[in-house]
DRENKE-825396 format. One record per residue (C-alpha): residue number from 1; x, y, z; residue in three letters. Coordinates in Angstrom, 2 decimals, padded with zeros to 5 digits, always signed. Layout:
# residues N
<resi=NUM u=X v=Y w=Z resn=ALA>
...
END
This chain:
# residues 51
<resi=1 u=+098.22 v=+171.56 w=+165.58 resn=MET>
<resi=2 u=+097.46 v=+168.45 w=+163.52 resn=ILE>
<resi=3 u=+098.68 v=+165.17 w=+164.98 resn=ASP>
<resi=4 u=+099.82 v=+163.33 w=+161.82 resn=ILE>
<resi=5 u=+100.55 v=+160.10 w=+163.69 resn=LYS>
<resi=6 u=+097.01 v=+160.03 w=+165.09 resn=GLN>
<resi=7 u=+095.52 v=+160.74 w=+161.65 resn=LEU>
<resi=8 u=+097.65 v=+157.95 w=+160.15 resn=LYS>
<resi=9 u=+096.38 v=+155.50 w=+162.81 resn=ARG>
<resi=10 u=+092.78 v=+156.52 w=+162.10 resn=GLU>
<resi=11 u=+093.23 v=+155.97 w=+158.37 resn=ILE>
<resi=12 u=+094.92 v=+152.60 w=+158.88 resn=GLU>
<resi=13 u=+092.11 v=+151.52 w=+161.24 resn=ASN>
<resi=14 u=+089.44 v=+152.51 w=+158.67 resn=LYS>
<resi=15 u=+091.29 v=+150.56 w=+155.98 resn=ILE>
<resi=16 u=+091.34 v=+147.47 w=+158.22 resn=LYS>
<resi=17 u=+087.67 v=+147.93 w=+159.24 resn=GLU>
<resi=18 u=+086.57 v=+147.96 w=+155.62 resn=LYS>
<resi=19 u=+088.79 v=+145.03 w=+154.62 resn=GLY>
<resi=20 u=+090.72 v=+147.14 w=+152.14 resn=LEU>
<resi=21 u=+094.21 v=+146.10 w=+153.17 resn=GLU>
<resi=22 u=+096.44 v=+146.02 w=+150.13 resn=SER>
<resi=23 u=+100.06 v=+146.81 w=+149.33 resn=PRO>
<resi=24 u=+098.83 v=+149.14 w=+146.58 resn=TYR>
<resi=25 u=+098.21 v=+152.52 w=+148.21 resn=TYR>
<resi=26 u=+099.33 v=+155.87 w=+146.88 resn=ILE>
<resi=27 u=+099.01 v=+158.35 w=+149.73 resn=PRO>
<resi=28 u=+098.17 v=+161.96 w=+148.96 resn=PHE>
<resi=29 u=+098.59 v=+161.84 w=+145.16 resn=ASP>
<resi=30 u=+095.13 v=+161.75 w=+143.58 resn=LYS>
<resi=31 u=+096.56 v=+162.61 w=+140.13 resn=LYS>
<resi=32 u=+098.58 v=+159.40 w=+139.88 resn=ASN>
<resi=33 u=+096.89 v=+157.17 w=+137.29 resn=SER>
<resi=34 u=+098.24 v=+153.74 w=+138.23 resn=GLN>
<resi=35 u=+095.49 v=+151.12 w=+137.92 resn=PRO>
<resi=36 u=+094.28 v=+148.97 w=+140.81 resn=TRP>
<resi=37 u=+095.37 v=+151.25 w=+143.63 resn=VAL>
<resi=38 u=+093.68 v=+153.20 w=+146.39 resn=PHE>
<resi=39 u=+094.49 v=+156.91 w=+146.31 resn=HIS>
<resi=40 u=+094.46 v=+158.55 w=+149.75 resn=LEU>
<resi=41 u=+094.28 v=+162.34 w=+149.88 resn=PHE>
<resi=42 u=+093.17 v=+165.28 w=+152.02 resn=TYR>
<resi=43 u=+090.49 v=+167.65 w=+150.70 resn=LYS>
<resi=44 u=+088.12 v=+170.13 w=+152.34 resn=ASP>
<resi=45 u=+089.28 v=+169.16 w=+155.84 resn=GLY>
<resi=46 u=+088.71 v=+165.43 w=+155.26 resn=LYS>
<resi=47 u=+090.80 v=+162.44 w=+154.32 resn=PHE>
<resi=48 u=+089.35 v=+160.81 w=+151.21 resn=MET>
<resi=49 u=+089.92 v=+157.68 w=+149.19 resn=MET>
<resi=50 u=+089.63 v=+157.35 w=+145.43 resn=LYS>
<resi=51 u=+089.49 v=+153.90 w=+143.83 resn=PHE>
END
């Protein structure tokens, strides 16, 4: 079973580690075309980020 809360913490920690904290995140919608946002999504068993 996937622990969503743990995965969320891991993602938030990575964001902080890389200095990418921003109010402009669109989780799990890589088709959204808003400019200047980070798109977080899950693909091939990995969480990914599209800028």
